C-alpha positions as CSV (number, residue, x, y, z in Angstrom):
1,M,0.0,0.0,0.0
2,R,2.8,2.4,0.8
3,C,4.4,1.8,-2.6
4,F,1.1,2.5,-4.3
5,L,0.6,5.7,-2.5
6,Y,4.1,6.8,-3.5
7,A,3.5,5.9,-7.1
8,L,0.3,7.8,-7.7
9,P,1.8,11.2,-8.1
10,L,4.6,9.8,-10.2
11,L,2.3,8.2,-12.7
12,A,0.4,11.4,-12.9
13,A,3.6,13.4,-13.5
14,V,5.0,11.3,-16.4
15,P,5.0,13.5,-19.5
16,A,2.8,12.4,-22.4
17,A,5.9,12.3,-24.7
18,A,7.3,9.4,-22.6
19,Q,4.5,7.2,-24.0
20,T,6.0,7.6,-27.5
21,L,9.4,6.2,-26.7
22,P,10.4,2.9,-28.2
23,P,9.6,0.1,-25.7
24,A,13.2,-0.6,-24.6
25,E,13.8,3.1,-23.9
26,A,10.5,3.5,-22.2
27,A,11.1,0.6,-19.9
28,L,14.5,1.9,-18.9
29,K,13.2,5.4,-18.4
30,A,10.2,4.2,-16.3
31,H,12.6,2.7,-13.7
32,V,14.6,5.9,-13.5
33,Q,11.4,8.0,-13.5
34,F,10.4,6.3,-10.3
35,L,13.7,5.8,-8.5
36,A,15.0,9.4,-9.2
37,S,11.7,11.1,-8.5
38,D,11.3,13.8,-5.8
39,A,9.1,11.4,-3.9
40,M,12.2,9.2,-3.3
41,R,14.0,12.2,-1.6
42,G,17.4,11.0,-2.8
43,R,17.2,7.4,-1.5
44,D,19.5,8.1,1.5
45,T,20.7,5.0,3.3
46,G,18.3,4.0,6.0
47,S,15.6,6.3,4.9
48,P,11.9,5.2,4.4
49,E,12.3,6.2,0.8
50,L,15.2,3.8,0.2
51,A,13.0,1.1,1.7
52,V,10.4,1.9,-0.8
53,A,13.0,1.8,-3.6
54,E,14.1,-1.6,-2.4
55,Q,10.5,-2.9,-2.7
56,Y,10.2,-1.4,-6.1
57,V,13.3,-3.2,-7.3
58,A,12.2,-6.5,-5.8
59,A,8.8,-6.1,-7.6
60,Q,10.6,-5.4,-10.9
61,M,12.8,-8.4,-10.4
62,L,9.7,-10.5,-9.9
63,A,8.2,-9.0,-13.1
64,A,11.4,-9.8,-15.0
65,G,11.0,-13.5,-14.1
66,L,13.7,-13.7,-11.5
67,K,13.4,-15.8,-8.3
68,P,14.1,-14.4,-4.8
69,G,17.8,-14.6,-4.0
70,G,17.9,-13.0,-0.6
71,V,17.7,-14.5,2.9
72,N,15.1,-17.2,3.8
73,G,13.4,-17.1,0.5
74,S,13.0,-13.4,0.4
75,W,14.2,-10.7,-2.1
76,L,16.1,-8.9,0.6
77,Q,19.4,-9.3,2.5
78,S,19.2,-7.1,5.6
79,V,22.6,-5.2,6.1
80,P,23.3,-4.3,9.8
81,L,24.9,-0.9,9.5
82,V,27.0,1.2,11.8
83,S,26.9,4.9,11.3
84,F,29.6,7.0,12.9
85,K,30.7,10.6,13.0
86,S,32.9,12.8,15.1
87,A,31.3,13.7,18.4
88,D,33.7,16.6,19.0
89,K,36.7,18.3,17.4
90,G,39.2,16.3,19.4
91,S,42.6,17.5,20.4
92,L,46.2,17.0,19.3
93,V,49.2,18.2,21.1
94,L,52.9,17.7,20.1
95,K,55.5,17.4,22.9
96,R,59.3,17.8,22.5
97,G,60.8,17.6,25.9
98,A,59.1,20.3,28.0
99,A,57.8,22.2,25.0
100,A,54.2,21.5,24.1
101,T,52.6,22.7,20.8
102,P,48.8,22.4,20.6
103,L,47.6,22.0,17.0
104,E,44.6,24.1,15.8
105,W,41.5,22.3,14.6
106,G,40.6,23.2,11.1
107,K,43.9,24.7,10.3
108,D,46.5,22.1,11.4
109,Y,44.4,19.0,11.9
110,L,40.9,17.3,11.8
111,A,39.9,14.6,14.2
112,R,38.7,11.4,12.4
113,A,35.8,9.3,13.6
114,S,36.2,5.6,14.2
115,A,33.4,3.0,14.3
116,S,35.6,0.5,16.1
117,A,37.1,3.0,18.6
118,P,34.4,5.3,19.9
119,S,36.8,7.1,22.3
120,V,40.5,7.4,21.3
121,S,43.0,8.8,23.7
122,L,46.6,8.2,22.8
123,A,50.0,9.5,24.0
124,A,52.9,7.9,22.2
125,P,56.1,8.7,20.2
126,V,55.6,9.4,16.5
127,V,57.4,7.5,13.7
128,F,57.1,8.7,10.1
129,A,56.6,5.6,7.9
130,G,56.4,7.3,4.5
131,Y,53.2,6.1,2.8
132,G,52.8,3.2,5.3
133,V,52.9,0.8,2.4
134,V,54.2,-2.8,2.3
135,D,53.9,-4.2,-1.2
136,R,55.6,-7.6,-1.6
137,T,54.9,-7.6,-5.4
138,S,57.2,-4.6,-6.0
139,G,59.3,-5.1,-2.9
140,H,58.4,-1.7,-1.5
141,D,58.4,-1.6,2.3
142,D,58.1,1.6,4.2
143,Y,58.4,-0.2,7.5
144,K,61.8,-1.7,6.8
145,G,64.1,-0.8,9.6
146,L,61.4,0.8,11.7
147,D,60.2,-0.3,15.1
148,V,56.6,1.1,15.5
149,R,55.4,-1.2,18.3
150,G,53.4,0.9,20.8
151,K,53.9,4.0,18.8
152,I,51.8,6.3,16.6
153,V,52.6,6.0,12.9
154,A,52.4,9.1,10.6
155,V,51.9,8.4,6.9
156,L,51.2,10.4,3.7
157,R,47.6,9.8,2.5
158,D,49.0,8.3,-0.7
159,A,51.1,5.5,-2.0
160,P,54.3,5.2,-4.2
161,H,53.9,6.9,-7.5
162,S,55.7,4.1,-9.3
163,L,52.9,1.6,-8.6
164,N,50.2,0.8,-11.0
165,S,47.4,3.4,-10.5
166,E,44.8,0.8,-9.3
167,V,47.3,-0.7,-6.8
168,R,48.3,2.8,-5.7
169,A,44.7,3.7,-5.1
170,H,44.2,0.5,-3.1
171,L,47.3,0.9,-0.9
172,S,46.5,4.6,-0.2
173,Q,43.1,3.8,1.4
174,P,43.1,4.9,5.1
175,D,41.7,1.5,6.2
176,E,44.6,-0.3,4.3
177,Q,47.2,2.0,5.9
178,A,45.7,1.4,9.3
179,R,45.6,-2.3,8.8
180,I,49.3,-2.5,7.9
181,A,50.2,-0.2,10.8
182,A,48.2,-2.5,13.2
183,E,50.1,-5.5,11.8
184,H,53.4,-3.8,12.8
185,G,52.2,-3.1,16.3
186,A,51.3,0.6,16.0
187,V,48.7,2.0,18.3
188,G,47.4,4.7,16.1
189,V,47.8,6.4,12.8
190,I,48.1,10.1,11.8
191,L,47.3,10.7,8.1
192,I,49.0,13.6,6.4
193,E,48.0,15.6,3.4
194,G,50.6,15.2,0.6
195,N,51.1,16.7,-2.8
196,T,48.6,14.6,-4.7
197,R,45.9,14.8,-2.1
198,H,46.4,18.6,-1.9
199,A,46.0,18.9,-5.6
200,I,42.9,16.8,-5.8
201,F,41.1,17.5,-2.5
202,P,42.9,20.0,-0.4
203,F,42.7,20.0,3.4
204,E,40.6,23.2,3.3
205,A,37.9,21.4,1.3
206,S,37.9,18.5,3.9
207,I,36.7,20.9,6.7
208,D,33.2,21.1,5.2
209,Y,32.9,17.3,5.6
210,W,34.5,16.8,9.0
211,N,31.1,15.8,10.6
212,T,29.7,13.9,7.7
213,P,28.8,10.4,8.9
214,G,30.8,7.4,7.8
215,M,29.4,3.9,7.7
216,T,30.4,0.3,7.9
217,W,28.6,-3.0,8.6
218,A,28.5,-5.0,11.8
219,G,29.5,-8.6,12.1
220,A,27.5,-11.3,13.8
221,D,29.0,-10.3,17.1
222,G,27.6,-6.8,16.7
223,K,31.1,-5.2,16.3
224,A,31.8,-2.8,13.5
225,H,33.8,-4.2,10.7
226,S,37.2,-2.4,10.5
227,E,40.5,-3.2,8.8
228,G,42.8,-1.8,11.5
229,P,40.8,-1.4,14.8
230,S,43.9,-1.7,17.0
231,A,45.6,1.3,15.2
232,P,42.8,3.8,14.4
233,A,43.6,6.6,12.0
234,F,42.4,9.2,14.5
235,A,43.7,12.4,13.0
236,Y,44.3,14.1,9.6
237,L,47.0,16.7,9.3
238,S,47.2,19.6,6.8
239,M,50.5,20.6,5.3
240,A,50.7,23.3,7.9
241,G,50.1,20.7,10.6
242,A,52.7,18.5,9.1
243,A,55.3,21.2,9.2
244,K,54.7,21.5,12.9
245,L,55.0,17.7,13.4
246,F,58.4,17.6,11.6
247,A,59.8,20.8,13.1
248,G,62.9,20.0,15.1
249,S,63.2,16.4,13.8
250,K,66.0,14.9,11.8
251,I,63.6,14.6,8.8
252,A,62.7,17.9,7.1
253,W,59.1,18.2,6.0
254,A,60.3,20.1,2.8
255,D,62.4,17.0,2.0
256,V,59.4,14.7,2.3
257,L,57.4,16.9,0.0
258,A,60.3,17.1,-2.5
259,A,60.7,13.3,-2.6
260,D,57.0,12.7,-2.9
261,K,56.9,15.1,-5.9
262,A,59.9,13.5,-7.5
263,G,58.6,10.0,-6.9
264,T,61.7,8.9,-5.0
265,K,61.9,7.1,-1.7
266,L,60.6,9.1,1.2
267,P,62.9,9.6,4.3
268,T,61.5,7.7,7.2
269,G,62.2,7.4,11.0
270,D,61.5,8.5,14.5
271,L,60.4,12.2,14.6
272,G,61.6,12.8,18.1
273,V,58.1,14.0,19.2
274,T,55.3,12.5,21.3
275,A,51.7,13.1,20.1
276,E,48.9,13.3,22.6
277,G,45.6,12.9,20.7
278,A,42.0,12.4,21.5
279,A,38.9,11.9,19.4
280,K,35.4,10.9,20.2
281,T,32.9,9.3,17.9
282,E,29.1,9.3,17.9
283,I,27.8,5.9,16.8
284,K,24.4,4.6,15.9
285,T,23.0,1.6,14.2
286,L,20.5,1.3,11.4
287,T,19.5,-1.1,8.7
288,A,19.0,-1.1,5.0
289,S,18.9,-4.0,2.6
290,N,20.5,-5.4,-0.5
291,V,17.9,-6.7,-3.0
292,V,18.8,-10.0,-4.7
293,G,17.2,-11.8,-7.5
294,V,18.4,-14.9,-9.3
295,L,18.1,-16.2,-12.8
296,E,18.8,-19.9,-12.5
297,G,21.3,-21.5,-14.9
298,S,20.4,-24.3,-17.2
299,D,23.5,-26.4,-17.0
300,P,23.3,-29.0,-14.2
301,A,27.1,-28.9,-13.8
302,L,27.5,-25.1,-13.9
303,K,24.3,-23.6,-12.3
304,G,25.9,-23.8,-8.9
305,Q,28.2,-21.1,-10.1
306,Y,27.1,-17.5,-10.0
307,V,27.8,-14.4,-12.1
308,V,26.8,-11.3,-10.0
309,L,25.5,-8.2,-11.8
310,S,25.5,-5.3,-9.2
311,A,24.3,-1.7,-9.1
312,H,23.9,0.5,-6.1
313,L,20.5,1.7,-5.2
314,D,21.2,4.4,-2.7
315,H,22.1,8.0,-3.2
316,V,22.8,10.9,-0.8
317,G,19.4,12.1,0.1
318,V,18.5,15.7,0.8
319,G,21.1,18.5,1.2
320,K,21.9,22.2,0.7
321,P,19.6,24.0,-1.8
322,D,21.0,24.8,-5.2
323,A,20.5,28.2,-6.9
324,A,16.9,27.2,-7.7
325,G,16.1,26.2,-4.2
326,D,16.1,22.5,-5.0
327,T,17.2,20.4,-2.0
328,I,16.6,16.8,-3.3
329,F,19.6,15.0,-4.7
330,N,17.7,12.8,-7.1
331,G,20.6,10.6,-8.3
332,A,19.2,9.8,-11.8
333,M,22.7,9.0,-13.3
334,D,24.1,8.1,-9.9
335,N,22.8,5.5,-9.8
336,A,19.1,5.1,-10.7
337,V,20.1,4.5,-14.4
338,G,22.6,1.8,-13.4
339,T,20.0,0.0,-11.3
340,A,17.5,0.4,-14.1
341,A,20.0,-1.0,-16.6
342,M,20.6,-4.0,-14.3
343,L,16.9,-4.7,-14.2
344,E,16.6,-4.5,-18.0
345,V,19.6,-6.8,-18.4
346,A,17.6,-9.3,-16.3
347,R,14.5,-8.9,-18.4
348,A,16.4,-9.2,-21.6
349,L,18.1,-12.4,-20.6
350,Q,14.8,-13.9,-19.4
351,E,12.9,-12.9,-22.5
352,S,15.6,-14.3,-24.8
353,G,14.1,-17.7,-24.2
354,K,17.5,-19.2,-23.5
355,R,18.6,-19.4,-19.9
356,P,22.4,-19.0,-19.3
357,R,24.4,-22.0,-18.3
358,R,25.6,-20.5,-15.1
359,S,23.2,-18.8,-12.7
360,I,23.1,-15.0,-12.6
361,L,22.6,-13.0,-9.4
362,F,21.2,-9.5,-9.8
363,V,22.1,-7.5,-6.7
364,A,20.9,-3.9,-6.0
365,V,23.4,-3.0,-3.2
366,T,22.9,-0.4,-0.5
367,A,25.1,2.2,1.2
368,E,27.5,2.5,-1.7
369,E,27.7,6.3,-1.1
370,K,28.7,5.6,2.4
371,G,31.8,3.6,1.4
372,L,30.8,0.5,-0.7
373,V,29.2,-0.9,2.5
374,G,26.4,-3.0,1.1
375,S,28.5,-4.7,-1.6
376,D,31.3,-5.3,1.0
377,Y,28.7,-7.0,3.3
378,F,27.4,-9.1,0.4
379,A,30.8,-10.1,-0.8
380,A,31.7,-11.1,2.8
381,N,28.3,-12.7,3.5
382,P,26.9,-13.9,0.1
383,T,23.4,-15.3,0.0
384,V,24.8,-18.2,-2.1
385,P,27.5,-20.6,-0.9
386,K,30.9,-19.0,-0.4
387,G,33.2,-19.6,-3.3
388,S,30.4,-20.1,-5.8
389,I,30.6,-16.5,-7.1
390,V,32.8,-16.6,-10.2
391,A,32.5,-13.0,-11.5
392,N,31.1,-9.6,-10.9
393,V,29.9,-7.0,-13.5
394,N,29.1,-3.7,-11.9
395,L,27.0,-0.9,-13.3
396,D,27.7,2.4,-11.5
397,M,26.9,5.9,-12.8
398,P,27.2,5.4,-16.6
399,I,27.3,9.0,-17.9
400,L,24.7,8.6,-20.7
401,T,24.4,12.1,-22.1
402,Y,26.2,11.5,-25.4
403,Q,26.8,8.8,-28.1
404,F,29.6,6.9,-26.6
405,E,32.4,5.5,-28.8
406,D,34.4,3.6,-26.2
407,L,34.1,2.1,-22.7
408,V,36.3,2.2,-19.7
409,A,36.3,-1.2,-18.0
410,Y,37.8,-0.9,-14.6
411,G,39.5,-4.1,-13.5
412,A,38.8,-6.0,-16.7
413,D,42.4,-6.3,-17.8
414,R,43.2,-8.1,-14.5
415,S,41.5,-11.3,-15.5
416,S,40.1,-13.3,-18.4
417,I,37.0,-11.0,-18.2
418,G,39.1,-8.5,-20.2
419,K,38.8,-10.5,-23.4
420,V,35.1,-11.0,-22.9
421,V,34.5,-7.3,-22.5
422,A,36.7,-6.4,-25.5
423,D,35.0,-8.9,-27.7
424,V,31.5,-7.6,-26.7
425,A,32.6,-4.0,-27.1
426,A,34.0,-4.7,-30.6
427,A,30.8,-6.4,-31.7
428,E,28.9,-3.2,-30.6
429,G,31.4,-1.1,-32.5
430,V,33.1,0.5,-29.5
431,K,36.7,0.2,-28.2
432,L,38.1,-0.1,-24.7
433,S,40.0,2.8,-23.3
434,P,42.2,3.1,-20.2
435,D,41.1,4.9,-17.1
436,P,41.2,8.6,-18.2
437,A,41.7,10.0,-14.7
438,P,43.7,7.5,-12.6
439,E,44.3,10.2,-10.0
440,Q,40.6,10.0,-9.1
441,A,41.1,6.4,-7.8
442,S,37.8,5.3,-9.5
443,F,38.9,1.7,-9.2
444,V,38.4,1.7,-5.4
445,R,35.4,3.9,-5.4
446,T,32.8,1.6,-7.0
447,D,31.2,-1.6,-5.8
448,H,33.3,-4.0,-8.0
449,Y,36.1,-3.3,-5.6
450,S,34.3,-5.2,-2.9
451,F,34.2,-8.3,-5.0
452,V,37.8,-7.8,-6.0
453,R,38.7,-7.9,-2.3
454,A,36.8,-11.2,-2.0
455,G,39.0,-12.7,-4.7
456,V,36.4,-12.5,-7.5
457,P,37.4,-11.4,-11.0
458,S,35.4,-8.2,-11.5
459,V,34.7,-5.3,-13.9
460,S,32.9,-2.0,-13.6
461,L,31.9,-0.4,-16.9
462,E,31.2,3.2,-17.9
463,P,31.2,5.1,-21.2
464,G,34.6,6.4,-22.1
465,P,36.3,9.7,-23.1
466,A,36.6,9.2,-26.9
467,G,34.9,11.7,-29.2
468,P,32.5,13.9,-27.1
469,G,33.0,11.7,-24.0
470,K,35.6,13.7,-22.0
471,A,33.8,16.9,-22.4
472,A,30.5,15.3,-21.4
473,A,31.9,13.6,-18.4
474,D,33.7,16.8,-17.3
475,L,30.4,18.7,-17.6
476,F,28.5,16.1,-15.6
477,I,31.0,16.0,-12.8
478,E,31.3,19.7,-12.6
479,K,27.6,20.6,-12.8
480,H,25.6,17.6,-11.7
481,Y,27.6,15.0,-9.8
482,H,26.0,14.8,-6.2
483,Q,23.9,17.8,-7.0
484,P,20.1,18.3,-7.1
485,S,20.4,18.7,-10.9
486,D,21.2,15.0,-11.5
487,E,17.7,14.3,-12.8
488,V,16.1,12.1,-15.4
489,G,16.1,14.8,-18.1
490,L,19.9,14.5,-18.5
491,I,19.8,10.9,-19.8
492,D,19.9,9.9,-23.4
493,F,17.9,6.6,-23.2
494,V,19.0,5.5,-26.7
495,Q,22.6,5.3,-25.2
496,G,21.1,3.6,-22.1
497,V,19.7,0.8,-24.3
498,R,23.1,0.4,-25.8
499,F,24.6,0.1,-22.3
500,V,22.0,-2.5,-21.4
501,R,22.7,-4.5,-24.5
502,I,26.5,-4.5,-23.8
503,N,26.1,-5.6,-20.2
504,A,23.7,-8.3,-21.1
505,A,26.1,-9.6,-23.7
506,I,29.0,-9.6,-21.2
507,A,26.9,-11.4,-18.6
508,R,25.7,-14.0,-21.1
509,A,29.2,-14.6,-22.4
510,I,30.7,-15.1,-18.9
511,A,27.8,-17.3,-17.8
512,D,27.9,-19.5,-20.9
513,A,31.6,-20.0,-21.2
514,D,33.1,-23.5,-20.6
515,A,35.6,-22.1,-18.0
516,R,35.0,-19.7,-15.1
517,P,36.8,-16.4,-15.3
518,L,40.4,-16.6,-14.0
519,W,42.8,-13.9,-12.7
520,N,45.9,-13.2,-14.8
521,K,48.8,-15.1,-13.3
522,G,50.6,-12.9,-10.8
523,D,48.0,-10.2,-10.8
524,F,48.4,-8.0,-7.7
525,F,44.8,-8.3,-6.5
526,G,44.2,-11.9,-7.6
527,T,47.4,-12.9,-5.6
528,L,46.6,-10.7,-2.6
529,Y,43.1,-12.1,-2.3
530,R,43.8,-15.6,-3.4
531,G,41.7,-15.6,-6.5
532,P,41.6,-18.5,-8.9
533,M,44.8,-19.0,-11.0
534,A,46.5,-15.8,-9.7
535,K,49.5,-17.7,-8.3
């Protein structure tokens, strides 16, 4: 009944022109029209409107001929969520002998919230560990020769420039840096703004987001999932704060910046200073759901293997008004159209009259905007037997405002999925292009990364920069990304149908192949997460 009440004004608001669209375009647009409507109020995680969107997707999966793939015969997988944000501005004082230097919040540092450490109070010597990276593949080890047991580790919020951009993005994640610090016996981590971070997202811009909630999922024991709980990254230093941290030490902050800029080895070692830091976190629990449907495979020997098609259903809700006074962040491109495309892939495969050999799971994941939380939970707690997921194809914010000539396939070249994607793209008359902006770390910012970390060969597709692509993408990012203007009218549904057709062909090819997808031998992620054939 609640869905029906929400739908009434939407149906009345659909322009008459929409009825004249070709069926495939109209079907795609209908999903976006609902999911990105004002009535959905931006589909924020944990909101009543996102719960309505979940029921809509479940109903559309049913209409597409899928079977429930959630928990206990339902369409849903409830995700226990932990939301956390800074409860105060914290404190950070540097001590050298009898001299104490209090750092200034918002100028020198920001306190960081921690779901696994609601109250942090630390006093320990500080050791600078460069990027805080240990990479056995390249032999890079920032901890070599350092004893950080019982100490606070300070690291640049980056990774060695010489590494592959996707590996660099992975190793520069705060959770990863905290995990490695914890493995070496550190009690806490101070993150530092470096050259790259300053250029992309300077410290000053971070101040506006200091109290924005983060999110993770809770395990069966109710504890928040965290990569490095024994060494929380409790503070973030600006370049000004870093200069104060390094002042009087044997390592000059100017030398660190110069080495970072040049891409040479950073100087590391004890800074001869003790940091006394405190940070408090406000924590609350909430629930949202992944929506899961399954198209059962036809081959008795292969239907127990699953190809996952994923798209995130959530967006960022309601926020500051734009120039026109609009406060609803509709999220049509991000990611209503990706969810719509996933649903239409399901319908196309079902209506083909030929079931795939392997089973295909269609998963609308939650809390992507909060840090890939729903997909991470699903990858760690799948609703099918562990080890039975053989591939992931992710659909996230395809910018469908132009006639695309190429595709960017994040992660495809790391496994045999790469050839599948290239062959399908060629048949559609498009080529594959490399990541046009590796500095944006898109590889770790979309849900396929959760499956990569579960050892599953994965790809996330988006239209590429060829022809009008770069200008179109730049315009969307500048004017509409995470803005109220991300509305259905931006989308070219002719291109949306092409995107559906390509993803359906990729899913079909993976599901029908004799062999499951395999990692390339020696691949960094395949080896790290023990994926098939990587070693």
